[in-house]
PDB file with SEQRES, HELIX, SHEET and CRYST1 records, atoms N, CA, C and O in Angstrom:
SEQRES   1 A   77  UNK UNK UNK UNK UNK UNK UNK UNK UNK UNK UNK UNK UNK          
SEQRES   2 A   77  UNK UNK UNK UNK UNK UNK UNK UNK UNK UNK UNK UNK UNK          
SEQRES   3 A   77  UNK UNK UNK UNK UNK UNK UNK UNK UNK UNK UNK UNK UNK          
SEQRES   4 A   77  UNK UNK UNK UNK UNK UNK UNK UNK UNK UNK UNK UNK UNK          
SEQRES   5 A   77  UNK UNK UNK UNK UNK UNK UNK UNK UNK UNK UNK UNK UNK          
SEQRES   6 A   77  UNK UNK UNK UNK UNK UNK UNK UNK UNK UNK UNK UNK              
HELIX    1 AA1 UNK A    6  UNK A   12  1                                   7    
HELIX    2 AA2 UNK A   13  UNK A   18  5                                   6    
HELIX    3 AA3 UNK A   19  UNK A   26  1                                   8    
HELIX    4 AA4 UNK A   28  UNK A   31  1                                   4    
HELIX    5 AA5 UNK A   43  UNK A   66  1                                  24    
CRYST1    1.000    1.000    1.000  90.00  90.00  90.00 P 1           1          
ATOM      1  N   UNK A   1       6.642 -18.043 -24.701  1.00  0.00           N  
ATOM      2  CA  UNK A   1       6.468 -17.178 -23.551  1.00  0.00           C  
ATOM      3  C   UNK A   1       7.321 -15.898 -23.800  1.00  0.00           C  
ATOM      4  O   UNK A   1       8.499 -15.949 -24.153  1.00  0.00           O  
ATOM      5  N   UNK A   2       6.644 -14.772 -23.591  1.00  0.00           N  
ATOM      6  CA  UNK A   2       7.310 -13.505 -23.821  1.00  0.00           C  
ATOM      7  C   UNK A   2       8.234 -13.116 -22.680  1.00  0.00           C  
ATOM      8  O   UNK A   2       7.911 -13.334 -21.512  1.00  0.00           O  
ATOM      9  N   UNK A   3       9.321 -12.570 -22.998  1.00  0.00           N  
ATOM     10  CA  UNK A   3      10.258 -12.141 -21.966  1.00  0.00           C  
ATOM     11  C   UNK A   3       9.833 -10.746 -21.450  1.00  0.00           C  
ATOM     12  O   UNK A   3       9.452  -9.884 -22.242  1.00  0.00           O  
ATOM     13  N   UNK A   4       9.897 -10.543 -20.199  1.00  0.00           N  
ATOM     14  CA  UNK A   4       9.551  -9.224 -19.727  1.00  0.00           C  
ATOM     15  C   UNK A   4      10.552  -8.127 -20.129  1.00  0.00           C  
ATOM     16  O   UNK A   4      11.768  -8.322 -20.115  1.00  0.00           O  
ATOM     17  N   UNK A   5      10.018  -7.035 -20.467  1.00  0.00           N  
ATOM     18  CA  UNK A   5      10.979  -5.901 -20.807  1.00  0.00           C  
ATOM     19  C   UNK A   5      11.408  -5.165 -19.554  1.00  0.00           C  
ATOM     20  O   UNK A   5      10.927  -5.437 -18.453  1.00  0.00           O  
ATOM     21  N   UNK A   6      12.345  -4.204 -19.749  1.00  0.00           N  
ATOM     22  CA  UNK A   6      12.940  -3.468 -18.557  1.00  0.00           C  
ATOM     23  C   UNK A   6      11.865  -2.677 -17.826  1.00  0.00           C  
ATOM     24  O   UNK A   6      11.922  -2.566 -16.601  1.00  0.00           O  
ATOM     25  N   UNK A   7      10.826  -2.089 -18.582  1.00  0.00           N  
ATOM     26  CA  UNK A   7       9.864  -1.287 -17.922  1.00  0.00           C  
ATOM     27  C   UNK A   7       8.974  -2.144 -17.008  1.00  0.00           C  
ATOM     28  O   UNK A   7       8.532  -1.680 -15.957  1.00  0.00           O  
ATOM     29  N   UNK A   8       8.706  -3.437 -17.425  1.00  0.00           N  
ATOM     30  CA  UNK A   8       7.897  -4.305 -16.596  1.00  0.00           C  
ATOM     31  C   UNK A   8       8.624  -4.656 -15.355  1.00  0.00           C  
ATOM     32  O   UNK A   8       8.037  -4.712 -14.274  1.00  0.00           O  
ATOM     33  N   UNK A   9       9.922  -4.899 -15.487  1.00  0.00           N  
ATOM     34  CA  UNK A   9      10.697  -5.194 -14.284  1.00  0.00           C  
ATOM     35  C   UNK A   9      10.758  -3.960 -13.370  1.00  0.00           C  
ATOM     36  O   UNK A   9      10.630  -4.113 -12.155  1.00  0.00           O  
ATOM     37  N   UNK A  10      10.936  -2.834 -13.866  1.00  0.00           N  
ATOM     38  CA  UNK A  10      10.988  -1.589 -13.035  1.00  0.00           C  
ATOM     39  C   UNK A  10       9.603  -1.381 -12.325  1.00  0.00           C  
ATOM     40  O   UNK A  10       9.568  -0.987 -11.159  1.00  0.00           O  
ATOM     41  N   UNK A  11       8.512  -1.636 -13.007  1.00  0.00           N  
ATOM     42  CA  UNK A  11       7.206  -1.425 -12.437  1.00  0.00           C  
ATOM     43  C   UNK A  11       6.950  -2.454 -11.294  1.00  0.00           C  
ATOM     44  O   UNK A  11       6.174  -2.156 -10.386  1.00  0.00           O  
ATOM     45  N   UNK A  12       7.551  -3.593 -11.321  1.00  0.00           N  
ATOM     46  CA  UNK A  12       7.415  -4.605 -10.302  1.00  0.00           C  
ATOM     47  C   UNK A  12       8.009  -4.079  -8.931  1.00  0.00           C  
ATOM     48  O   UNK A  12       7.549  -4.456  -7.854  1.00  0.00           O  
ATOM     49  N   UNK A  13       8.983  -3.248  -9.031  1.00  0.00           N  
ATOM     50  CA  UNK A  13       9.564  -2.777  -7.803  1.00  0.00           C  
ATOM     51  C   UNK A  13       8.610  -1.911  -6.978  1.00  0.00           C  
ATOM     52  O   UNK A  13       8.810  -1.738  -5.776  1.00  0.00           O  
ATOM     53  N   UNK A  14       7.629  -1.398  -7.588  1.00  0.00           N  
ATOM     54  CA  UNK A  14       6.576  -0.646  -6.808  1.00  0.00           C  
ATOM     55  C   UNK A  14       5.821  -1.621  -5.853  1.00  0.00           C  
ATOM     56  O   UNK A  14       5.352  -1.209  -4.792  1.00  0.00           O  
ATOM     57  N   UNK A  15       5.716  -2.886  -6.237  1.00  0.00           N  
ATOM     58  CA  UNK A  15       4.938  -3.846  -5.479  1.00  0.00           C  
ATOM     59  C   UNK A  15       5.521  -3.984  -4.019  1.00  0.00           C  
ATOM     60  O   UNK A  15       4.793  -4.361  -3.102  1.00  0.00           O  
ATOM     61  N   UNK A  16       6.787  -3.684  -3.832  1.00  0.00           N  
ATOM     62  CA  UNK A  16       7.400  -3.861  -2.542  1.00  0.00           C  
ATOM     63  C   UNK A  16       6.731  -2.869  -1.525  1.00  0.00           C  
ATOM     64  O   UNK A  16       6.751  -3.126  -0.322  1.00  0.00           O  
ATOM     65  N   UNK A  17       6.165  -1.785  -1.994  1.00  0.00           N  
ATOM     66  CA  UNK A  17       5.458  -0.856  -1.111  1.00  0.00           C  
ATOM     67  C   UNK A  17       4.297  -1.500  -0.396  1.00  0.00           C  
ATOM     68  O   UNK A  17       3.924  -1.089   0.704  1.00  0.00           O  
ATOM     69  N   UNK A  18       3.739  -2.487  -1.007  1.00  0.00           N  
ATOM     70  CA  UNK A  18       2.587  -3.134  -0.422  1.00  0.00           C  
ATOM     71  C   UNK A  18       2.981  -3.948   0.887  1.00  0.00           C  
ATOM     72  O   UNK A  18       2.114  -4.331   1.672  1.00  0.00           O  
ATOM     73  N   UNK A  19       4.218  -4.170   1.062  1.00  0.00           N  
ATOM     74  CA  UNK A  19       4.650  -4.909   2.316  1.00  0.00           C  
ATOM     75  C   UNK A  19       4.657  -3.914   3.545  1.00  0.00           C  
ATOM     76  O   UNK A  19       4.604  -4.346   4.697  1.00  0.00           O  
ATOM     77  N   UNK A  20       4.723  -2.612   3.266  1.00  0.00           N  
ATOM     78  CA  UNK A  20       4.805  -1.662   4.438  1.00  0.00           C  
ATOM     79  C   UNK A  20       3.640  -1.742   5.371  1.00  0.00           C  
ATOM     80  O   UNK A  20       3.857  -1.698   6.582  1.00  0.00           O  
ATOM     81  N   UNK A  21       2.334  -1.865   4.878  1.00  0.00           N  
ATOM     82  CA  UNK A  21       1.231  -2.032   5.872  1.00  0.00           C  
ATOM     83  C   UNK A  21       1.303  -3.272   6.609  1.00  0.00           C  
ATOM     84  O   UNK A  21       0.998  -3.290   7.801  1.00  0.00           O  
ATOM     85  N   UNK A  22       1.689  -4.335   5.984  1.00  0.00           N  
ATOM     86  CA  UNK A  22       1.882  -5.636   6.724  1.00  0.00           C  
ATOM     87  C   UNK A  22       2.896  -5.536   7.842  1.00  0.00           C  
ATOM     88  O   UNK A  22       2.682  -6.029   8.949  1.00  0.00           O  
ATOM     89  N   UNK A  23       3.961  -4.913   7.544  1.00  0.00           N  
ATOM     90  CA  UNK A  23       5.042  -4.773   8.585  1.00  0.00           C  
ATOM     91  C   UNK A  23       4.534  -3.902   9.700  1.00  0.00           C  
ATOM     92  O   UNK A  23       4.720  -4.199  10.880  1.00  0.00           O  
ATOM     93  N   UNK A  24       3.851  -2.756   9.289  1.00  0.00           N  
ATOM     94  CA  UNK A  24       3.416  -1.810  10.270  1.00  0.00           C  
ATOM     95  C   UNK A  24       2.372  -2.353  11.274  1.00  0.00           C  
ATOM     96  O   UNK A  24       2.324  -1.898  12.416  1.00  0.00           O  
ATOM     97  N   UNK A  25       1.546  -3.314  10.853  1.00  0.00           N  
ATOM     98  CA  UNK A  25       0.569  -3.849  11.748  1.00  0.00           C  
ATOM     99  C   UNK A  25       0.958  -5.136  12.418  1.00  0.00           C  
ATOM    100  O   UNK A  25       0.368  -5.508  13.432  1.00  0.00           O  
ATOM    101  N   UNK A  26       1.961  -5.843  11.864  1.00  0.00           N  
ATOM    102  CA  UNK A  26       2.383  -7.086  12.495  1.00  0.00           C  
ATOM    103  C   UNK A  26       3.300  -6.841  13.674  1.00  0.00           C  
ATOM    104  O   UNK A  26       3.535  -7.755  14.464  1.00  0.00           O  
ATOM    105  N   UNK A  27       3.801  -5.691  13.809  1.00  0.00           N  
ATOM    106  CA  UNK A  27       4.728  -5.422  14.914  1.00  0.00           C  
ATOM    107  C   UNK A  27       3.916  -4.877  16.162  1.00  0.00           C  
ATOM    108  O   UNK A  27       4.130  -3.766  16.647  1.00  0.00           O  
ATOM    109  N   UNK A  28       3.017  -5.718  16.611  1.00  0.00           N  
ATOM    110  CA  UNK A  28       2.104  -5.314  17.712  1.00  0.00           C  
ATOM    111  C   UNK A  28       2.785  -4.756  18.934  1.00  0.00           C  
ATOM    112  O   UNK A  28       2.273  -3.788  19.497  1.00  0.00           O  
ATOM    113  N   UNK A  29       3.937  -5.307  19.403  1.00  0.00           N  
ATOM    114  CA  UNK A  29       4.546  -4.753  20.595  1.00  0.00           C  
ATOM    115  C   UNK A  29       4.954  -3.319  20.431  1.00  0.00           C  
ATOM    116  O   UNK A  29       5.109  -2.632  21.440  1.00  0.00           O  
ATOM    117  N   UNK A  30       5.143  -2.808  19.217  1.00  0.00           N  
ATOM    118  CA  UNK A  30       5.524  -1.416  19.012  1.00  0.00           C  
ATOM    119  C   UNK A  30       4.363  -0.515  19.339  1.00  0.00           C  
ATOM    120  O   UNK A  30       4.570   0.536  19.946  1.00  0.00           O  
ATOM    121  N   UNK A  31       3.136  -0.878  18.963  1.00  0.00           N  
ATOM    122  CA  UNK A  31       2.004   0.045  19.228  1.00  0.00           C  
ATOM    123  C   UNK A  31       0.993  -0.463  20.272  1.00  0.00           C  
ATOM    124  O   UNK A  31      -0.121   0.053  20.368  1.00  0.00           O  
ATOM    125  N   UNK A  32       1.379  -1.438  21.019  1.00  0.00           N  
ATOM    126  CA  UNK A  32       0.436  -1.939  22.058  1.00  0.00           C  
ATOM    127  C   UNK A  32       0.591  -1.136  23.325  1.00  0.00           C  
ATOM    128  O   UNK A  32       1.008  -1.630  24.373  1.00  0.00           O  
ATOM    129  N   UNK A  33       0.218   0.196  23.174  1.00  0.00           N  
ATOM    130  CA  UNK A  33       0.265   1.164  24.287  1.00  0.00           C  
ATOM    131  C   UNK A  33      -1.013   1.965  24.298  1.00  0.00           C  
ATOM    132  O   UNK A  33      -1.792   1.956  23.346  1.00  0.00           O  
ATOM    133  N   UNK A  34      -1.208   2.666  25.414  1.00  0.00           N  
ATOM    134  CA  UNK A  34      -2.409   3.441  25.530  1.00  0.00           C  
ATOM    135  C   UNK A  34      -2.214   4.945  25.182  1.00  0.00           C  
ATOM    136  O   UNK A  34      -3.124   5.597  24.670  1.00  0.00           O  
ATOM    137  N   UNK A  35      -1.029   5.458  25.468  1.00  0.00           N  
ATOM    138  CA  UNK A  35      -0.718   6.932  25.221  1.00  0.00           C  
ATOM    139  C   UNK A  35       0.207   6.974  23.978  1.00  0.00           C  
ATOM    140  O   UNK A  35       1.007   6.066  23.751  1.00  0.00           O  
ATOM    141  N   UNK A  36       0.077   7.994  23.233  1.00  0.00           N  
ATOM    142  CA  UNK A  36      -0.754   9.172  23.339  1.00  0.00           C  
ATOM    143  C   UNK A  36      -2.121   8.900  22.751  1.00  0.00           C  
ATOM    144  O   UNK A  36      -2.273   8.025  21.898  1.00  0.00           O  
ATOM    145  N   UNK A  37      -3.094   9.629  23.192  1.00  0.00           N  
ATOM    146  CA  UNK A  37      -4.443   9.471  22.764  1.00  0.00           C  
ATOM    147  C   UNK A  37      -4.775  10.541  21.763  1.00  0.00           C  
ATOM    148  O   UNK A  37      -4.325  11.679  21.896  1.00  0.00           O  
ATOM    149  N   UNK A  38      -5.569  10.193  20.743  1.00  0.00           N  
ATOM    150  CA  UNK A  38      -5.960  11.130  19.766  1.00  0.00           C  
ATOM    151  C   UNK A  38      -7.534  11.156  19.661  1.00  0.00           C  
ATOM    152  O   UNK A  38      -8.149  10.181  19.230  1.00  0.00           O  
ATOM    153  N   UNK A  39      -8.130  12.259  20.054  1.00  0.00           N  
ATOM    154  CA  UNK A  39      -9.598  12.431  20.110  1.00  0.00           C  
ATOM    155  C   UNK A  39     -10.183  11.329  21.070  1.00  0.00           C  
ATOM    156  O   UNK A  39     -11.242  10.760  20.805  1.00  0.00           O  
ATOM    157  N   UNK A  40      -9.483  11.070  22.140  1.00  0.00           N  
ATOM    158  CA  UNK A  40      -9.946  10.086  23.113  1.00  0.00           C  
ATOM    159  C   UNK A  40      -9.639   8.600  22.790  1.00  0.00           C  
ATOM    160  O   UNK A  40      -9.900   7.732  23.623  1.00  0.00           O  
ATOM    161  N   UNK A  41      -9.111   8.309  21.643  1.00  0.00           N  
ATOM    162  CA  UNK A  41      -8.820   7.026  21.165  1.00  0.00           C  
ATOM    163  C   UNK A  41      -7.372   6.604  21.588  1.00  0.00           C  
ATOM    164  O   UNK A  41      -6.424   7.353  21.350  1.00  0.00           O  
ATOM    165  N   UNK A  42      -7.214   5.456  22.189  1.00  0.00           N  
ATOM    166  CA  UNK A  42      -5.874   5.019  22.590  1.00  0.00           C  
ATOM    167  C   UNK A  42      -5.017   4.809  21.318  1.00  0.00           C  
ATOM    168  O   UNK A  42      -5.521   4.511  20.235  1.00  0.00           O  
ATOM    169  N   UNK A  43      -3.682   4.985  21.517  1.00  0.00           N  
ATOM    170  CA  UNK A  43      -2.773   4.831  20.441  1.00  0.00           C  
ATOM    171  C   UNK A  43      -2.952   3.534  19.655  1.00  0.00           C  
ATOM    172  O   UNK A  43      -2.805   3.524  18.433  1.00  0.00           O  
ATOM    173  N   UNK A  44      -3.281   2.396  20.380  1.00  0.00           N  
ATOM    174  CA  UNK A  44      -3.445   1.091  19.786  1.00  0.00           C  
ATOM    175  C   UNK A  44      -4.482   1.217  18.598  1.00  0.00           C  
ATOM    176  O   UNK A  44      -4.261   0.640  17.533  1.00  0.00           O  
ATOM    177  N   UNK A  45      -5.573   1.950  18.789  1.00  0.00           N  
ATOM    178  CA  UNK A  45      -6.660   1.972  17.826  1.00  0.00           C  
ATOM    179  C   UNK A  45      -6.385   2.927  16.690  1.00  0.00           C  
ATOM    180  O   UNK A  45      -6.607   2.610  15.522  1.00  0.00           O  
ATOM    181  N   UNK A  46      -5.881   4.142  17.060  1.00  0.00           N  
ATOM    182  CA  UNK A  46      -5.718   5.134  15.987  1.00  0.00           C  
ATOM    183  C   UNK A  46      -4.531   4.788  15.137  1.00  0.00           C  
ATOM    184  O   UNK A  46      -4.491   5.179  13.970  1.00  0.00           O  
ATOM    185  N   UNK A  47      -3.555   4.069  15.664  1.00  0.00           N  
ATOM    186  CA  UNK A  47      -2.369   3.659  14.826  1.00  0.00           C  
ATOM    187  C   UNK A  47      -2.913   2.700  13.721  1.00  0.00           C  
ATOM    188  O   UNK A  47      -2.586   2.837  12.542  1.00  0.00           O  
ATOM    189  N   UNK A  48      -3.733   1.753  14.144  1.00  0.00           N  
ATOM    190  CA  UNK A  48      -4.258   0.784  13.124  1.00  0.00           C  
ATOM    191  C   UNK A  48      -5.159   1.478  12.131  1.00  0.00           C  
ATOM    192  O   UNK A  48      -5.126   1.154  10.944  1.00  0.00           O  
ATOM    193  N   UNK A  49      -5.955   2.414  12.575  1.00  0.00           N  
ATOM    194  CA  UNK A  49      -6.822   3.171  11.619  1.00  0.00           C  
ATOM    195  C   UNK A  49      -5.936   4.022  10.708  1.00  0.00           C  
ATOM    196  O   UNK A  49      -6.263   4.169   9.531  1.00  0.00           O  
ATOM    197  N   UNK A  50      -4.882   4.563  11.176  1.00  0.00           N  
ATOM    198  CA  UNK A  50      -3.979   5.296  10.291  1.00  0.00           C  
ATOM    199  C   UNK A  50      -3.380   4.368   9.196  1.00  0.00           C  
ATOM    200  O   UNK A  50      -3.225   4.786   8.048  1.00  0.00           O  
ATOM    201  N   UNK A  51      -3.058   3.153   9.548  1.00  0.00           N  
ATOM    202  CA  UNK A  51      -2.545   2.263   8.489  1.00  0.00           C  
ATOM    203  C   UNK A  51      -3.632   1.848   7.472  1.00  0.00           C  
ATOM    204  O   UNK A  51      -3.317   1.448   6.351  1.00  0.00           O  
ATOM    205  N   UNK A  52      -4.861   1.945   7.861  1.00  0.00           N  
ATOM    206  CA  UNK A  52      -5.932   1.651   6.852  1.00  0.00           C  
ATOM    207  C   UNK A  52      -5.822   2.780   5.748  1.00  0.00           C  
ATOM    208  O   UNK A  52      -5.889   2.483   4.555  1.00  0.00           O  
ATOM    209  N   UNK A  53      -5.659   4.031   6.163  1.00  0.00           N  
ATOM    210  CA  UNK A  53      -5.624   5.140   5.245  1.00  0.00           C  
ATOM    211  C   UNK A  53      -4.308   5.037   4.480  1.00  0.00           C  
ATOM    212  O   UNK A  53      -4.322   5.211   3.262  1.00  0.00           O  
ATOM    213  N   UNK A  54      -3.173   4.763   5.122  1.00  0.00           N  
ATOM    214  CA  UNK A  54      -1.894   4.653   4.414  1.00  0.00           C  
ATOM    215  C   UNK A  54      -1.962   3.507   3.393  1.00  0.00           C  
ATOM    216  O   UNK A  54      -1.453   3.653   2.282  1.00  0.00           O  
ATOM    217  N   UNK A  55      -2.548   2.431   3.730  1.00  0.00           N  
ATOM    218  CA  UNK A  55      -2.691   1.286   2.874  1.00  0.00           C  
ATOM    219  C   UNK A  55      -3.489   1.672   1.544  1.00  0.00           C  
ATOM    220  O   UNK A  55      -3.107   1.314   0.429  1.00  0.00           O  
ATOM    221  N   UNK A  56      -4.577   2.398   1.759  1.00  0.00           N  
ATOM    222  CA  UNK A  56      -5.299   2.807   0.597  1.00  0.00           C  
ATOM    223  C   UNK A  56      -4.498   3.676  -0.323  1.00  0.00           C  
ATOM    224  O   UNK A  56      -4.560   3.527  -1.544  1.00  0.00           O  
ATOM    225  N   UNK A  57      -3.707   4.632   0.280  1.00  0.00           N  
ATOM    226  CA  UNK A  57      -2.870   5.554  -0.605  1.00  0.00           C  
ATOM    227  C   UNK A  57      -1.842   4.680  -1.299  1.00  0.00           C  
ATOM    228  O   UNK A  57      -1.682   4.810  -2.512  1.00  0.00           O  
ATOM    229  N   UNK A  58      -1.130   3.789  -0.600  1.00  0.00           N  
ATOM    230  CA  UNK A  58      -0.133   2.965  -1.187  1.00  0.00           C  
ATOM    231  C   UNK A  58      -0.671   2.080  -2.257  1.00  0.00           C  
ATOM    232  O   UNK A  58      -0.035   1.902  -3.296  1.00  0.00           O  
ATOM    233  N   UNK A  59      -1.838   1.515  -2.030  1.00  0.00           N  
ATOM    234  CA  UNK A  59      -2.402   0.600  -2.999  1.00  0.00           C  
ATOM    235  C   UNK A  59      -2.738   1.447  -4.311  1.00  0.00           C  
ATOM    236  O   UNK A  59      -2.487   0.968  -5.417  1.00  0.00           O  
ATOM    237  N   UNK A  60      -3.257   2.598  -4.186  1.00  0.00           N  
ATOM    238  CA  UNK A  60      -3.642   3.434  -5.358  1.00  0.00           C  
ATOM    239  C   UNK A  60      -2.278   3.794  -6.096  1.00  0.00           C  
ATOM    240  O   UNK A  60      -2.178   3.695  -7.319  1.00  0.00           O  
ATOM    241  N   UNK A  61      -1.260   4.206  -5.301  1.00  0.00           N  
ATOM    242  CA  UNK A  61       0.051   4.585  -5.923  1.00  0.00           C  
ATOM    243  C   UNK A  61       0.596   3.407  -6.735  1.00  0.00           C  
ATOM    244  O   UNK A  61       0.979   3.549  -7.897  1.00  0.00           O  
ATOM    245  N   UNK A  62       0.616   2.222  -6.073  1.00  0.00           N  
ATOM    246  CA  UNK A  62       1.141   1.029  -6.785  1.00  0.00           C  
ATOM    247  C   UNK A  62       0.349   0.676  -7.994  1.00  0.00           C  
ATOM    248  O   UNK A  62       0.917   0.299  -9.019  1.00  0.00           O  
ATOM    249  N   UNK A  63      -0.945   0.787  -7.908  1.00  0.00           N  
ATOM    250  CA  UNK A  63      -1.844   0.513  -8.995  1.00  0.00           C  
ATOM    251  C   UNK A  63      -1.469   1.500 -10.207  1.00  0.00           C  
ATOM    252  O   UNK A  63      -1.234   1.032 -11.321  1.00  0.00           O  
ATOM    253  N   UNK A  64      -1.427   2.725  -9.983  1.00  0.00           N  
ATOM    254  CA  UNK A  64      -1.125   3.641 -11.077  1.00  0.00           C  
ATOM    255  C   UNK A  64       0.262   3.540 -11.644  1.00  0.00           C  
ATOM    256  O   UNK A  64       0.475   3.829 -12.821  1.00  0.00           O  
ATOM    257  N   UNK A  65       1.253   3.117 -10.791  1.00  0.00           N  
ATOM    258  CA  UNK A  65       2.595   2.992 -11.253  1.00  0.00           C  
ATOM    259  C   UNK A  65       2.796   1.653 -12.031  1.00  0.00           C  
ATOM    260  O   UNK A  65       3.701   1.572 -12.861  1.00  0.00           O  
ATOM    261  N   UNK A  66       1.996   0.643 -11.783  1.00  0.00           N  
ATOM    262  CA  UNK A  66       2.174  -0.623 -12.418  1.00  0.00           C  
ATOM    263  C   UNK A  66       1.182  -0.878 -13.523  1.00  0.00           C  
ATOM    264  O   UNK A  66       1.267  -1.904 -14.197  1.00  0.00           O  
ATOM    265  N   UNK A  67       0.262   0.007 -13.726  1.00  0.00           N  
ATOM    266  CA  UNK A  67      -0.784  -0.133 -14.742  1.00  0.00           C  
ATOM    267  C   UNK A  67      -0.149  -0.101 -16.061  1.00  0.00           C  
ATOM    268  O   UNK A  67       0.648   0.806 -16.303  1.00  0.00           O  
ATOM    269  N   UNK A  68      -0.434  -1.061 -17.006  1.00  0.00           N  
ATOM    270  CA  UNK A  68       0.129  -0.982 -18.352  1.00  0.00           C  
ATOM    271  C   UNK A  68      -0.257   0.268 -19.073  1.00  0.00           C  
ATOM    272  O   UNK A  68      -1.405   0.708 -19.007  1.00  0.00           O  
ATOM    273  N   UNK A  69       0.704   0.848 -19.767  1.00  0.00           N  
ATOM    274  CA  UNK A  69       0.407   2.105 -20.496  1.00  0.00           C  
ATOM    275  C   UNK A  69       0.215   1.821 -21.949  1.00  0.00           C  
ATOM    276  O   UNK A  69       0.838   0.922 -22.513  1.00  0.00           O  
ATOM    277  N   UNK A  70      -0.683   2.621 -22.577  1.00  0.00           N  
ATOM    278  CA  UNK A  70      -0.848   2.551 -23.985  1.00  0.00           C  
ATOM    279  C   UNK A  70      -1.729   1.432 -24.529  1.00  0.00           C  
ATOM    280  O   UNK A  70      -1.853   1.241 -25.738  1.00  0.00           O  
ATOM    281  N   UNK A  71      -2.355   0.677 -23.569  1.00  0.00           N  
ATOM    282  CA  UNK A  71      -3.254  -0.372 -23.993  1.00  0.00           C  
ATOM    283  C   UNK A  71      -4.610   0.157 -24.314  1.00  0.00           C  
ATOM    284  O   UNK A  71      -5.054   1.085 -23.639  1.00  0.00           O  
ATOM    285  N   UNK A  72      -5.324  -0.371 -25.317  1.00  0.00           N  
ATOM    286  CA  UNK A  72      -6.632   0.030 -25.653  1.00  0.00           C  
ATOM    287  C   UNK A  72      -7.595  -0.462 -24.557  1.00  0.00           C  
ATOM    288  O   UNK A  72      -7.423  -1.549 -24.007  1.00  0.00           O  
ATOM    289  N   UNK A  73      -8.552   0.316 -24.271  1.00  0.00           N  
ATOM    290  CA  UNK A  73      -9.587  -0.063 -23.309  1.00  0.00           C  
ATOM    291  C   UNK A  73     -10.611  -1.040 -23.980  1.00  0.00           C  
ATOM    292  O   UNK A  73     -10.960  -0.866 -25.147  1.00  0.00           O  
ATOM    293  N   UNK A  74     -11.060  -2.020 -23.253  1.00  0.00           N  
ATOM    294  CA  UNK A  74     -12.057  -2.945 -23.743  1.00  0.00           C  
ATOM    295  C   UNK A  74     -13.394  -2.298 -23.834  1.00  0.00           C  
ATOM    296  O   UNK A  74     -13.668  -1.350 -23.098  1.00  0.00           O  
ATOM    297  N   UNK A  75     -14.206  -2.751 -24.672  1.00  0.00           N  
ATOM    298  CA  UNK A  75     -15.563  -2.225 -24.829  1.00  0.00           C  
ATOM    299  C   UNK A  75     -15.710  -1.118 -25.842  1.00  0.00           C  
ATOM    300  O   UNK A  75     -16.761  -0.481 -25.917  1.00  0.00           O  
ATOM    301  N   UNK A  76     -14.665  -0.874 -26.631  1.00  0.00           N  
ATOM    302  CA  UNK A  76     -14.734   0.066 -27.712  1.00  0.00           C  
ATOM    303  C   UNK A  76     -14.737   1.450 -27.281  1.00  0.00           C  
ATOM    304  O   UNK A  76     -15.255   2.276 -28.032  1.00  0.00           O  
ATOM    305  N   UNK A  77     -14.212   1.837 -26.135  1.00  0.00           N  
ATOM    306  CA  UNK A  77     -14.166   3.166 -25.639  1.00  0.00           C  
ATOM    307  C   UNK A  77     -12.854   3.718 -25.872  1.00  0.00           C  
ATOM    308  O   UNK A  77     -12.597   4.869 -25.517  1.00  0.00           O  
TER     309      UNK A  77                                                      
END                                                                             
């Protein structure tokens, strides 16, 4: 079994960012309100929709930061 190097350990730290969306949507009492409204949508709905967008950005960021570098692509490309 190969031992992980320092760069692999450092890249794993980025994975903690994936917990932010979970925490943001699990704290329902924080956003279970009607005001302020955005384009007619109650805060409850647009807050959750905002976390969908934030989650996509965070997932992409974590993917690019943890992707192995210098590996040859499969398929001969």
